Biopython code that builds the backbone (N, CA, C, O; Angstrom):
import numpy as np
from Bio.PDB.StructureBuilder import StructureBuilder

atoms = [
    (1, "UNK", "N", (-31.211, 15.457, 16.225)),
    (1, "UNK", "CA", (-30.825, 16.122, 17.101)),
    (1, "UNK", "C", (-30.281, 17.193, 17.385)),
    (1, "UNK", "O", (-30.005, 17.750, 16.322)),
    (2, "UNK", "N", (-29.828, 18.071, 18.628)),
    (2, "UNK", "CA", (-28.915, 19.057, 19.333)),
    (2, "UNK", "C", (-27.919, 18.408, 20.122)),
    (2, "UNK", "O", (-27.741, 17.194, 20.026)),
    (3, "UNK", "N", (-27.195, 19.197, 20.965)),
    (3, "UNK", "CA", (-26.505, 18.148, 21.472)),
    (3, "UNK", "C", (-26.720, 18.074, 23.472)),
    (3, "UNK", "O", (-26.845, 19.081, 24.169)),
    (4, "UNK", "N", (-26.709, 16.684, 23.981)),
    (4, "UNK", "CA", (-27.908, 16.865, 24.497)),
    (4, "UNK", "C", (-26.458, 16.831, 25.627)),
    (4, "UNK", "O", (-25.304, 16.738, 25.209)),
    (5, "UNK", "N", (-26.822, 16.925, 27.054)),
    (5, "UNK", "CA", (-26.765, 16.986, 28.705)),
    (5, "UNK", "C", (-27.576, 15.908, 29.350)),
    (5, "UNK", "O", (-28.752, 15.732, 29.030)),
    (6, "UNK", "N", (-26.897, 15.095, 30.363)),
    (6, "UNK", "CA", (-28.150, 13.941, 30.439)),
    (6, "UNK", "C", (-27.462, 13.237, 31.756)),
    (6, "UNK", "O", (-26.430, 12.587, 31.926)),
    (7, "UNK", "N", (-28.520, 13.674, 32.591)),
    (7, "UNK", "CA", (-27.847, 12.649, 34.139)),
    (7, "UNK", "C", (-28.749, 11.354, 33.936)),
    (7, "UNK", "O", (-29.854, 11.549, 33.431)),
    (8, "UNK", "N", (-28.537, 10.578, 34.138)),
    (8, "UNK", "CA", (-29.629, 8.946, 33.911)),
    (8, "UNK", "C", (-29.357, 8.074, 35.413)),
    (8, "UNK", "O", (-28.322, 7.909, 36.059)),
    (9, "UNK", "N", (-30.547, 7.680, 35.606)),
    (9, "UNK", "CA", (-29.915, 6.551, 37.122)),
    (9, "UNK", "C", (-30.838, 6.081, 36.934)),
    (9, "UNK", "O", (-31.647, 6.909, 37.353)),
    (10, "UNK", "N", (-31.608, 4.911, 36.411)),
    (10, "UNK", "CA", (-32.502, 5.296, 35.743)),
    (10, "UNK", "C", (-34.484, 4.913, 36.585)),
    (10, "UNK", "O", (-35.115, 3.888, 36.841)),
    (11, "UNK", "N", (-34.680, 6.016, 36.685)),
    (11, "UNK", "CA", (-35.202, 6.220, 37.512)),
    (11, "UNK", "C", (-36.861, 6.731, 36.575)),
    (11, "UNK", "O", (-37.091, 7.514, 35.654)),
    (12, "UNK", "N", (-37.523, 6.016, 37.221)),
    (12, "UNK", "CA", (-39.457, 6.322, 35.638)),
    (12, "UNK", "C", (-40.143, 7.885, 35.584)),
    (12, "UNK", "O", (-41.252, 8.084, 35.087)),
    (13, "UNK", "N", (-39.289, 8.971, 36.185)),
    (13, "UNK", "CA", (-38.975, 10.462, 35.934)),
    (13, "UNK", "C", (-38.225, 10.820, 34.828)),
    (13, "UNK", "O", (-37.139, 10.424, 34.404)),
    (14, "UNK", "N", (-39.024, 11.651, 34.444)),
    (14, "UNK", "CA", (-37.360, 12.313, 33.389)),
    (14, "UNK", "C", (-37.656, 13.950, 33.742)),
    (14, "UNK", "O", (-38.861, 14.096, 33.949)),
    (15, "UNK", "N", (-36.973, 15.099, 33.856)),
    (15, "UNK", "CA", (-37.298, 16.224, 34.206)),
    (15, "UNK", "C", (-36.213, 16.658, 32.389)),
    (15, "UNK", "O", (-35.040, 16.376, 32.145)),
    (16, "UNK", "N", (-37.213, 17.370, 31.514)),
    (16, "UNK", "CA", (-36.085, 18.002, 30.726)),
    (16, "UNK", "C", (-35.890, 19.987, 31.996)),
    (16, "UNK", "O", (-36.541, 20.663, 32.793)),
    (17, "UNK", "N", (-34.807, 19.965, 31.430)),
    (17, "UNK", "CA", (-34.270, 21.021, 31.545)),
    (17, "UNK", "C", (-33.978, 22.058, 30.928)),
    (17, "UNK", "O", (-32.755, 22.083, 31.057)),
    (18, "UNK", "N", (-34.302, 23.075, 30.249)),
    (18, "UNK", "CA", (-33.851, 24.278, 29.519)),
    (18, "UNK", "C", (-32.665, 25.613, 29.658)),
    (18, "UNK", "O", (-32.371, 26.458, 30.503)),
    (19, "UNK", "N", (-32.416, 25.394, 28.898)),
    (19, "UNK", "CA", (-31.429, 26.670, 29.494)),
    (19, "UNK", "C", (-31.789, 27.742, 28.646)),
    (19, "UNK", "O", (-32.513, 27.934, 27.670)),
    (20, "UNK", "N", (-30.627, 28.684, 29.749)),
    (20, "UNK", "CA", (-30.655, 30.222, 29.671)),
    (20, "UNK", "C", (-30.345, 30.883, 28.479)),
    (20, "UNK", "O", (-29.535, 30.034, 28.107)),
    (21, "UNK", "N", (-30.325, 31.983, 27.277)),
    (21, "UNK", "CA", (-29.293, 32.331, 26.407)),
    (21, "UNK", "C", (-28.202, 32.324, 26.025)),
    (21, "UNK", "O", (-27.619, 32.603, 24.977)),
    (22, "UNK", "N", (-27.726, 31.644, 27.883)),
    (22, "UNK", "CA", (-26.510, 31.015, 27.883)),
    (22, "UNK", "C", (-25.458, 29.925, 27.174)),
    (22, "UNK", "O", (-24.240, 29.766, 27.091)),
    (23, "UNK", "N", (-26.228, 29.515, 26.884)),
    (23, "UNK", "CA", (-26.102, 27.994, 26.152)),
    (23, "UNK", "C", (-26.019, 26.804, 27.776)),
    (23, "UNK", "O", (-26.541, 27.305, 28.772)),
    (24, "UNK", "N", (-25.298, 25.122, 27.990)),
    (24, "UNK", "CA", (-25.436, 24.077, 29.115)),
    (24, "UNK", "C", (-23.991, 24.671, 29.993)),
    (24, "UNK", "O", (-23.029, 23.993, 30.353)),
    (25, "UNK", "N", (-24.250, 26.400, 30.220)),
    (25, "UNK", "CA", (-23.271, 26.147, 31.500)),
    (25, "UNK", "C", (-22.771, 25.754, 32.381)),
    (25, "UNK", "O", (-23.062, 24.564, 32.501)),
    (26, "UNK", "N", (-22.009, 26.151, 33.282)),
    (26, "UNK", "CA", (-22.090, 25.443, 34.646)),
    (26, "UNK", "C", (-22.860, 26.144, 35.915)),
    (26, "UNK", "O", (-22.741, 25.916, 37.119)),
    (27, "UNK", "N", (-23.678, 27.063, 35.228)),
    (27, "UNK", "CA", (-24.911, 26.767, 36.078)),
    (27, "UNK", "C", (-26.427, 25.782, 35.616)),
    (27, "UNK", "O", (-26.879, 25.108, 36.541)),
    (28, "UNK", "N", (-26.768, 25.744, 34.999)),
    (28, "UNK", "CA", (-27.474, 24.598, 34.130)),
    (28, "UNK", "C", (-26.805, 23.307, 34.948)),
    (28, "UNK", "O", (-27.151, 22.787, 36.008)),
    (29, "UNK", "N", (-25.588, 22.962, 33.932)),
    (29, "UNK", "CA", (-25.111, 21.713, 35.403)),
    (29, "UNK", "C", (-25.114, 21.456, 36.119)),
    (29, "UNK", "O", (-25.002, 20.239, 36.265)),
    (30, "UNK", "N", (-25.222, 22.173, 37.115)),
    (30, "UNK", "CA", (-25.195, 22.419, 38.822)),
    (30, "UNK", "C", (-26.778, 22.009, 38.676)),
    (30, "UNK", "O", (-27.077, 20.840, 38.921)),
    (31, "UNK", "N", (-27.782, 22.917, 38.292)),
    (31, "UNK", "CA", (-29.386, 22.406, 38.588)),
    (31, "UNK", "C", (-29.583, 21.257, 38.610)),
    (31, "UNK", "O", (-30.413, 20.737, 39.356)),
    (32, "UNK", "N", (-28.427, 20.265, 37.313)),
    (32, "UNK", "CA", (-29.436, 19.058, 36.822)),
    (32, "UNK", "C", (-28.444, 18.310, 37.795)),
    (32, "UNK", "O", (-28.306, 17.120, 37.512)),
    (33, "UNK", "N", (-27.878, 18.663, 38.650)),
    (33, "UNK", "CA", (-27.253, 17.794, 39.472)),
    (33, "UNK", "C", (-27.905, 18.120, 40.952)),
    (33, "UNK", "O", (-27.657, 17.571, 42.026)),
    (34, "UNK", "N", (-28.803, 19.173, 40.659)),
    (34, "UNK", "CA", (-29.631, 19.570, 42.135)),
    (34, "UNK", "C", (-31.330, 18.407, 42.012)),
    (34, "UNK", "O", (-32.001, 17.930, 42.927)),
    (35, "UNK", "N", (-31.503, 18.315, 40.569)),
    (35, "UNK", "CA", (-33.071, 18.084, 40.284)),
    (35, "UNK", "C", (-32.898, 17.086, 40.599)),
    (35, "UNK", "O", (-33.935, 16.676, 41.120)),
    (36, "UNK", "N", (-31.788, 16.009, 40.614)),
    (36, "UNK", "CA", (-31.122, 14.562, 40.721)),
    (36, "UNK", "C", (-32.267, 13.934, 41.698)),
    (36, "UNK", "O", (-32.857, 12.855, 41.654)),
    (37, "UNK", "N", (-32.341, 14.977, 42.551)),
    (37, "UNK", "CA", (-32.274, 14.675, 44.212)),
    (37, "UNK", "C", (-34.085, 14.265, 43.663)),
    (37, "UNK", "O", (-34.503, 13.117, 43.817)),
    (38, "UNK", "N", (-34.794, 15.139, 43.171)),
    (38, "UNK", "CA", (-35.988, 14.300, 43.532)),
    (38, "UNK", "C", (-36.255, 13.313, 42.837)),
    (38, "UNK", "O", (-37.342, 13.416, 42.267)),
    (39, "UNK", "N", (-35.366, 11.816, 42.530)),
    (39, "UNK", "CA", (-35.384, 11.060, 42.147)),
    (39, "UNK", "C", (-35.999, 11.118, 40.821)),
    (39, "UNK", "O", (-37.185, 10.841, 40.642)),
    (40, "UNK", "N", (-34.929, 11.598, 39.575)),
    (40, "UNK", "CA", (-35.699, 11.443, 37.927)),
    (40, "UNK", "C", (-34.740, 11.986, 37.484)),
    (40, "UNK", "O", (-34.418, 13.081, 37.947)),
    (41, "UNK", "N", (-33.791, 11.221, 36.171)),
    (41, "UNK", "CA", (-33.262, 11.538, 35.602)),
    (41, "UNK", "C", (-33.539, 13.115, 34.284)),
    (41, "UNK", "O", (-34.514, 13.480, 33.627)),
    (42, "UNK", "N", (-32.118, 13.636, 34.433)),
    (42, "UNK", "CA", (-32.505, 14.585, 33.780)),
    (42, "UNK", "C", (-31.710, 14.259, 32.408)),
    (42, "UNK", "O", (-30.904, 13.413, 32.019)),
    (43, "UNK", "N", (-32.737, 16.003, 31.608)),
    (43, "UNK", "CA", (-32.296, 16.052, 30.360)),
    (43, "UNK", "C", (-32.099, 17.162, 30.236)),
    (43, "UNK", "O", (-32.940, 18.009, 30.538)),
    (44, "UNK", "N", (-30.854, 17.456, 29.726)),
    (44, "UNK", "CA", (-31.063, 18.997, 29.340)),
    (44, "UNK", "C", (-30.719, 19.399, 27.779)),
    (44, "UNK", "O", (-29.558, 19.209, 27.414)),
    (45, "UNK", "N", (-31.830, 20.040, 26.672)),
    (45, "UNK", "CA", (-30.825, 19.977, 25.492)),
    (45, "UNK", "C", (-30.345, 21.323, 25.455)),
    (45, "UNK", "O", (-30.553, 22.349, 26.104)),
    (46, "UNK", "N", (-29.582, 20.961, 24.410)),
    (46, "UNK", "CA", (-28.465, 22.183, 24.189)),
    (46, "UNK", "C", (-29.009, 23.070, 22.055)),
    (46, "UNK", "O", (-28.688, 22.931, 20.875)),
    (47, "UNK", "N", (-29.897, 23.839, 22.882)),
    (47, "UNK", "CA", (-30.349, 24.992, 21.949)),
    (47, "UNK", "C", (-29.479, 25.349, 21.147)),
    (47, "UNK", "O", (-29.987, 25.449, 20.030)),
    (48, "UNK", "N", (-28.457, 25.585, 21.148)),
    (48, "UNK", "CA", (-27.205, 26.702, 20.785)),
    (48, "UNK", "C", (-26.242, 25.786, 19.991)),
    (48, "UNK", "O", (-25.584, 26.271, 19.071)),
    (49, "UNK", "N", (-26.131, 24.363, 20.345)),
    (49, "UNK", "CA", (-25.108, 23.677, 19.109)),
    (49, "UNK", "C", (-23.984, 23.725, 19.814)),
    (49, "UNK", "O", (-23.820, 24.572, 20.693)),
    (50, "UNK", "N", (-23.369, 23.107, 19.604)),
    (50, "UNK", "CA", (-21.577, 23.112, 19.108)),
    (50, "UNK", "C", (-20.661, 23.261, 20.576)),
    (50, "UNK", "O", (-19.452, 23.463, 20.686)),
    (51, "UNK", "N", (-21.456, 23.124, 21.401)),
    (51, "UNK", "CA", (-20.962, 23.680, 23.453)),
    (51, "UNK", "C", (-21.081, 25.121, 23.088)),
    (51, "UNK", "O", (-20.490, 25.713, 23.991)),
    (52, "UNK", "N", (-21.592, 26.094, 22.133)),
    (52, "UNK", "CA", (-21.512, 27.027, 22.859)),
    (52, "UNK", "C", (-22.160, 27.673, 23.913)),
    (52, "UNK", "O", (-23.383, 27.624, 24.044)),
    (53, "UNK", "N", (-21.294, 28.378, 24.803)),
    (53, "UNK", "CA", (-21.586, 29.266, 25.946)),
    (53, "UNK", "C", (-20.909, 30.875, 26.068)),
    (53, "UNK", "O", (-19.767, 31.316, 25.939)),
    (54, "UNK", "N", (-22.510, 31.611, 26.450)),
    (54, "UNK", "CA", (-20.972, 33.224, 26.642)),
    (54, "UNK", "C", (-21.980, 32.614, 28.156)),
    (54, "UNK", "O", (-22.924, 31.856, 28.379)),
    (55, "UNK", "N", (-21.072, 33.490, 28.885)),
    (55, "UNK", "CA", (-20.766, 34.097, 30.160)),
    (55, "UNK", "C", (-21.493, 35.481, 30.452)),
    (55, "UNK", "O", (-21.236, 36.593, 29.990)),
    (56, "UNK", "N", (-22.272, 35.170, 31.168)),
    (56, "UNK", "CA", (-23.890, 35.984, 31.927)),
    (56, "UNK", "C", (-23.453, 37.700, 31.505)),
    (56, "UNK", "O", (-24.232, 38.651, 31.434)),
    (57, "UNK", "N", (-22.016, 37.697, 31.277)),
    (57, "UNK", "CA", (-21.474, 40.069, 31.021)),
    (57, "UNK", "C", (-21.579, 40.004, 29.183)),
    (57, "UNK", "O", (-21.226, 40.973, 28.511)),
    (58, "UNK", "N", (-22.157, 38.610, 28.496)),
    (58, "UNK", "CA", (-22.483, 38.715, 27.014)),
    (58, "UNK", "C", (-24.095, 38.454, 26.879)),
    (58, "UNK", "O", (-24.538, 37.931, 25.857)),
    (59, "UNK", "N", (-24.848, 38.797, 27.829)),
    (59, "UNK", "CA", (-26.349, 39.115, 27.160)),
    (59, "UNK", "C", (-26.925, 39.372, 26.204)),
    (59, "UNK", "O", (-27.924, 38.817, 25.747)),
    (60, "UNK", "N", (-26.195, 40.471, 25.706)),
    (60, "UNK", "CA", (-26.812, 41.031, 24.510)),
    (60, "UNK", "C", (-25.769, 40.166, 23.777)),
    (60, "UNK", "O", (-26.396, 39.117, 23.928)),
    (61, "UNK", "N", (-24.887, 39.859, 23.235)),
    (61, "UNK", "CA", (-24.490, 38.975, 22.315)),
    (61, "UNK", "C", (-25.184, 36.768, 22.896)),
    (61, "UNK", "O", (-25.268, 35.581, 22.581)),
    (62, "UNK", "N", (-25.355, 37.499, 23.571)),
    (62, "UNK", "CA", (-26.158, 35.944, 23.583)),
    (62, "UNK", "C", (-27.191, 35.711, 23.332)),
    (62, "UNK", "O", (-27.585, 34.670, 22.806)),
    (63, "UNK", "N", (-28.196, 37.155, 23.844)),
    (63, "UNK", "CA", (-29.238, 37.040, 23.417)),
    (63, "UNK", "C", (-29.554, 37.077, 21.891)),
    (63, "UNK", "O", (-30.675, 36.745, 21.505)),
    (64, "UNK", "N", (-28.259, 37.609, 20.715)),
    (64, "UNK", "CA", (-28.519, 38.209, 20.073)),
    (64, "UNK", "C", (-28.532, 36.451, 18.691)),
    (64, "UNK", "O", (-28.852, 36.218, 17.525)),
    (65, "UNK", "N", (-28.018, 35.782, 19.768)),
    (65, "UNK", "CA", (-27.083, 34.726, 19.136)),
    (65, "UNK", "C", (-28.234, 33.818, 19.334)),
    (65, "UNK", "O", (-28.076, 32.988, 18.439)),
    (66, "UNK", "N", (-29.284, 33.500, 19.980)),
    (66, "UNK", "CA", (-30.742, 32.872, 20.328)),
    (66, "UNK", "C", (-31.491, 33.321, 18.995)),
    (66, "UNK", "O", (-31.840, 32.735, 17.970)),
    (67, "UNK", "N", (-31.602, 34.935, 19.586)),
    (67, "UNK", "CA", (-32.979, 35.538, 18.645)),
    (67, "UNK", "C", (-32.301, 34.593, 16.658)),
    (67, "UNK", "O", (-32.667, 33.737, 15.852)),
    (68, "UNK", "N", (-31.094, 35.665, 16.908)),
    (68, "UNK", "CA", (-30.867, 34.703, 15.045)),
    (68, "UNK", "C", (-30.689, 33.785, 13.995)),
    (68, "UNK", "O", (-30.935, 33.604, 12.803)),
    (69, "UNK", "N", (-30.048, 33.195, 15.167)),
    (69, "UNK", "CA", (-29.888, 31.568, 14.989)),
    (69, "UNK", "C", (-30.794, 30.508, 15.682)),
    (69, "UNK", "O", (-30.764, 29.402, 15.142)),
    (70, "UNK", "N", (-31.512, 30.623, 16.664)),
    (70, "UNK", "CA", (-31.970, 29.684, 16.849)),
    (70, "UNK", "C", (-33.686, 29.633, 17.254)),
    (70, "UNK", "O", (-34.373, 28.613, 17.209)),
    (71, "UNK", "N", (-34.219, 31.170, 17.703)),
    (71, "UNK", "CA", (-35.003, 31.142, 18.000)),
    (71, "UNK", "C", (-36.286, 29.859, 18.700)),
    (71, "UNK", "O", (-36.405, 28.644, 18.861)),
    (72, "UNK", "N", (-36.785, 30.717, 18.853)),
    (72, "UNK", "CA", (-37.922, 29.854, 20.281)),
    (72, "UNK", "C", (-38.957, 28.931, 18.813)),
    (72, "UNK", "O", (-39.667, 28.285, 19.584)),
    (73, "UNK", "N", (-39.470, 28.478, 17.356)),
    (73, "UNK", "CA", (-40.015, 26.877, 17.563)),
    (73, "UNK", "C", (-38.434, 26.291, 17.096)),
    (73, "UNK", "O", (-38.315, 25.096, 17.365)),
    (74, "UNK", "N", (-37.564, 26.729, 16.637)),
    (74, "UNK", "CA", (-36.602, 25.918, 16.857)),
    (74, "UNK", "C", (-36.096, 25.393, 17.674)),
    (74, "UNK", "O", (-35.457, 24.394, 17.344)),
    (75, "UNK", "N", (-36.113, 25.736, 18.962)),
    (75, "UNK", "CA", (-35.458, 25.166, 20.220)),
    (75, "UNK", "C", (-37.022, 24.189, 21.178)),
    (75, "UNK", "O", (-36.938, 23.527, 22.212)),
    (76, "UNK", "N", (-38.262, 24.465, 20.343)),
    (76, "UNK", "CA", (-39.731, 23.854, 20.375)),
    (76, "UNK", "C", (-39.611, 23.063, 20.185)),
    (76, "UNK", "O", (-40.157, 22.290, 20.973)),
    (77, "UNK", "N", (-38.847, 22.429, 19.052)),
    (77, "UNK", "CA", (-38.825, 21.430, 18.161)),
    (77, "UNK", "C", (-38.011, 20.516, 18.523)),
    (77, "UNK", "O", (-38.250, 19.313, 18.429)),
    (78, "UNK", "N", (-36.728, 21.130, 19.079)),
    (78, "UNK", "CA", (-35.632, 20.270, 19.877)),
    (78, "UNK", "C", (-36.465, 19.807, 21.428)),
    (78, "UNK", "O", (-36.062, 18.765, 21.946)),
    (79, "UNK", "N", (-37.279, 20.359, 21.939)),
    (79, "UNK", "CA", (-38.245, 20.038, 23.196)),
    (79, "UNK", "C", (-38.893, 19.122, 22.373)),
    (79, "UNK", "O", (-38.569, 17.982, 22.039)),
    (80, "UNK", "N", (-39.560, 19.593, 22.185)),
    (80, "UNK", "CA", (-40.675, 18.281, 21.228)),
    (80, "UNK", "C", (-40.174, 16.934, 20.665)),
    (80, "UNK", "O", (-40.839, 15.919, 20.457)),
    (81, "UNK", "N", (-38.879, 17.140, 20.469)),
    (81, "UNK", "CA", (-38.460, 16.131, 19.647)),
    (81, "UNK", "C", (-38.544, 15.057, 21.164)),
    (81, "UNK", "O", (-39.370, 14.180, 21.418)),
    (82, "UNK", "N", (-37.307, 15.551, 22.021)),
    (82, "UNK", "CA", (-36.849, 15.601, 23.174)),
    (82, "UNK", "C", (-38.199, 14.175, 23.695)),
    (82, "UNK", "O", (-38.243, 12.945, 23.667)),
    (83, "UNK", "N", (-39.318, 15.588, 24.226)),
    (83, "UNK", "CA", (-40.801, 14.687, 24.841)),
    (83, "UNK", "C", (-41.115, 13.544, 23.997)),
    (83, "UNK", "O", (-41.753, 12.697, 24.621)),
    (84, "UNK", "N", (-40.913, 13.283, 22.962)),
    (84, "UNK", "CA", (-41.862, 12.218, 22.185)),
    (84, "UNK", "C", (-41.209, 11.463, 22.551)),
    (84, "UNK", "O", (-41.968, 10.529, 22.810)),
    (85, "UNK", "N", (-39.758, 11.029, 22.894)),
    (85, "UNK", "CA", (-38.762, 10.137, 22.562)),
    (85, "UNK", "C", (-38.727, 9.331, 24.115)),
    (85, "UNK", "O", (-38.824, 8.110, 24.241)),
    (86, "UNK", "N", (-38.591, 10.156, 25.068)),
    (86, "UNK", "CA", (-38.755, 10.136, 26.370)),
    (86, "UNK", "C", (-40.372, 9.796, 27.042)),
    (86, "UNK", "O", (-40.597, 10.015, 28.233)),
    (87, "UNK", "N", (-41.298, 9.312, 26.227)),
    (87, "UNK", "CA", (-42.652, 8.736, 26.742)),
    (87, "UNK", "C", (-42.359, 7.570, 26.196)),
    (87, "UNK", "O", (-43.187, 6.711, 26.499)),
    (88, "UNK", "N", (-41.367, 7.140, 25.396)),
    (88, "UNK", "CA", (-41.305, 5.716, 25.269)),
    (88, "UNK", "C", (-40.958, 5.009, 26.412)),
    (88, "UNK", "O", (-41.184, 3.821, 26.638)),
    (89, "UNK", "N", (-40.265, 6.002, 27.277)),
    (89, "UNK", "CA", (-39.263, 4.952, 28.625)),
    (89, "UNK", "C", (-39.787, 5.883, 29.695)),
    (89, "UNK", "O", (-40.894, 5.548, 30.115)),
    (90, "UNK", "N", (-39.536, 6.406, 29.958)),
    (90, "UNK", "CA", (-40.528, 7.765, 31.872)),
    (90, "UNK", "C", (-42.159, 7.539, 31.742)),
    (90, "UNK", "O", (-42.823, 7.769, 30.732)),
    (91, "UNK", "N", (-42.696, 6.986, 33.126)),
    (91, "UNK", "CA", (-44.264, 7.530, 33.534)),
    (91, "UNK", "C", (-44.795, 8.916, 33.252)),
    (91, "UNK", "O", (-45.799, 9.427, 32.756)),
    (92, "UNK", "N", (-42.869, 9.536, 34.171)),
    (92, "UNK", "CA", (-43.716, 10.260, 34.017)),
    (92, "UNK", "C", (-42.529, 11.356, 33.687)),
    (92, "UNK", "O", (-41.390, 10.942, 33.900)),
    (93, "UNK", "N", (-42.706, 13.270, 32.986)),
    (93, "UNK", "CA", (-42.591, 14.619, 32.127)),
    (93, "UNK", "C", (-42.781, 15.240, 32.726)),
    (93, "UNK", "O", (-43.944, 15.468, 33.055)),
    (94, "UNK", "N", (-41.388, 16.110, 33.401)),
    (94, "UNK", "CA", (-41.706, 17.550, 33.747)),
    (94, "UNK", "C", (-40.552, 17.661, 32.936)),
    (94, "UNK", "O", (-39.724, 16.913, 32.417)),
    (95, "UNK", "N", (-40.931, 19.500, 33.062)),
    (95, "UNK", "CA", (-39.649, 20.476, 32.201)),
    (95, "UNK", "C", (-40.344, 21.735, 32.652)),
    (95, "UNK", "O", (-41.400, 22.343, 32.829)),
    (96, "UNK", "N", (-38.031, 21.690, 32.763)),
    (96, "UNK", "CA", (-38.250, 23.430, 33.813)),
    (96, "UNK", "C", (-37.083, 24.354, 32.397)),
    (96, "UNK", "O", (-36.154, 24.060, 31.644)),
    (97, "UNK", "N", (-38.015, 25.669, 32.784)),
    (97, "UNK", "CA", (-37.015, 26.613, 32.108)),
    (97, "UNK", "C", (-36.851, 27.516, 32.787)),
    (97, "UNK", "O", (-37.559, 27.994, 33.673)),
    (98, "UNK", "N", (-35.491, 27.917, 32.234)),
    (98, "UNK", "CA", (-34.990, 29.049, 32.454)),
    (98, "UNK", "C", (-34.812, 30.514, 31.397)),
    (98, "UNK", "O", (-34.640, 30.593, 30.180)),
    (99, "UNK", "N", (-34.902, 31.273, 32.156)),
    (99, "UNK", "CA", (-34.994, 32.605, 30.368)),
    (99, "UNK", "C", (-35.743, 32.440, 29.541)),
    (99, "UNK", "O", (-36.939, 32.731, 29.555)),
    (100, "UNK", "N", (-34.865, 31.732, 28.340)),
    (100, "UNK", "CA", (-35.390, 31.268, 27.125)),
    (100, "UNK", "C", (-36.347, 30.076, 26.660)),
    (100, "UNK", "O", (-37.223, 29.826, 25.833)),
    (101, "UNK", "N", (-35.704, 29.560, 27.601)),
    (101, "UNK", "CA", (-36.085, 27.797, 28.191)),
    (101, "UNK", "C", (-37.741, 27.941, 28.515)),
    (101, "UNK", "O", (-38.680, 27.625, 27.784)),
    (102, "UNK", "N", (-37.770, 28.759, 30.400)),
    (102, "UNK", "CA", (-38.962, 28.973, 30.273)),
    (102, "UNK", "C", (-40.511, 30.009, 28.979)),
    (102, "UNK", "O", (-41.689, 29.655, 29.041)),
    (103, "UNK", "N", (-40.161, 30.866, 28.270)),
    (103, "UNK", "CA", (-40.800, 30.340, 27.169)),
    (103, "UNK", "C", (-41.134, 28.968, 26.153)),
    (103, "UNK", "O", (-42.079, 28.797, 25.383)),
    (104, "UNK", "N", (-40.229, 28.271, 26.404)),
    (104, "UNK", "CA", (-40.350, 26.899, 25.510)),
    (104, "UNK", "C", (-41.269, 26.025, 26.499)),
    (104, "UNK", "O", (-41.982, 25.095, 26.121)),
    (105, "UNK", "N", (-41.165, 26.380, 27.553)),
    (105, "UNK", "CA", (-41.702, 25.673, 28.457)),
    (105, "UNK", "C", (-43.165, 26.025, 28.339)),
    (105, "UNK", "O", (-43.708, 25.003, 27.919)),
    (106, "UNK", "N", (-43.871, 26.765, 28.468)),
    (106, "UNK", "CA", (-44.828, 27.585, 28.303)),
    (106, "UNK", "C", (-45.519, 26.455, 27.104)),
    (106, "UNK", "O", (-46.258, 25.476, 27.215)),
    (107, "UNK", "N", (-44.924, 27.082, 26.037)),
    (107, "UNK", "CA", (-45.099, 26.659, 24.343)),
    (107, "UNK", "C", (-45.430, 25.215, 24.604)),
    (107, "UNK", "O", (-46.566, 24.861, 24.291)),
    (108, "UNK", "N", (-44.531, 24.235, 25.184)),
    (108, "UNK", "CA", (-44.907, 22.958, 25.862)),
    (108, "UNK", "C", (-46.314, 22.532, 26.344)),
    (108, "UNK", "O", (-46.661, 21.415, 25.958)),
    (109, "UNK", "N", (-46.831, 22.937, 26.801)),
    (109, "UNK", "CA", (-47.648, 24.196, 28.199)),
    (109, "UNK", "C", (-49.089, 23.248, 27.246)),
    (109, "UNK", "O", (-49.781, 22.251, 27.450)),
    (110, "UNK", "N", (-48.953, 24.224, 26.256)),
    (110, "UNK", "CA", (-49.943, 23.811, 25.511)),
    (110, "UNK", "C", (-50.613, 22.392, 24.535)),
    (110, "UNK", "O", (-51.742, 22.429, 24.047)),
    (111, "UNK", "N", (-49.783, 21.342, 24.407)),
    (111, "UNK", "CA", (-50.171, 20.319, 23.643)),
    (111, "UNK", "C", (-49.421, 19.137, 24.269)),
    (111, "UNK", "O", (-49.294, 18.060, 23.686)),
    (112, "UNK", "N", (-48.730, 19.505, 25.996)),
    (112, "UNK", "CA", (-48.308, 18.134, 26.721)),
    (112, "UNK", "C", (-49.402, 18.629, 27.765)),
    (112, "UNK", "O", (-49.823, 19.675, 28.261)),
    (113, "UNK", "N", (-49.674, 16.853, 27.816)),
    (113, "UNK", "CA", (-50.994, 16.522, 28.766)),
    (113, "UNK", "C", (-49.959, 16.979, 30.451)),
    (113, "UNK", "O", (-50.504, 16.899, 31.552)),
]
sb = StructureBuilder()
sb.init_structure("model")
sb.init_model(0)
sb.init_chain("A")
sb.init_seg("    ")
for serial, (resi, resn, name, xyz) in enumerate(atoms, 1):
    if name == "N":
        sb.init_residue(resn, " ", resi, " ")
    sb.init_atom(name, np.array(xyz, "f"), 0.0, 1.0, " ", f" {name:<3s}", serial, name[0])
structure = sb.get_structure()
């Protein structure tokens, strides 16, 4: 599996937070902390791997990297594997995405109850 950032507090609910084309940047870390107020553990899989992060002014480079090196199918596989793993532990699992993460969350909606 790709790298993963998580905030675990022993809750019965989990939230899978899917990042933008820019990677696991400070904005996603901040959103992760915000979501813990919903009393859920937060998981953020890294579609880009190797701690690759782009600045917001590198949108063309970030998009090209996602399309050329990751793609929606690979990102979907990462999230599906994480989702299956989390079903063993959590009563409820939610998925929230930003940018390309939104598309992957939508793809997941077709198979997740």
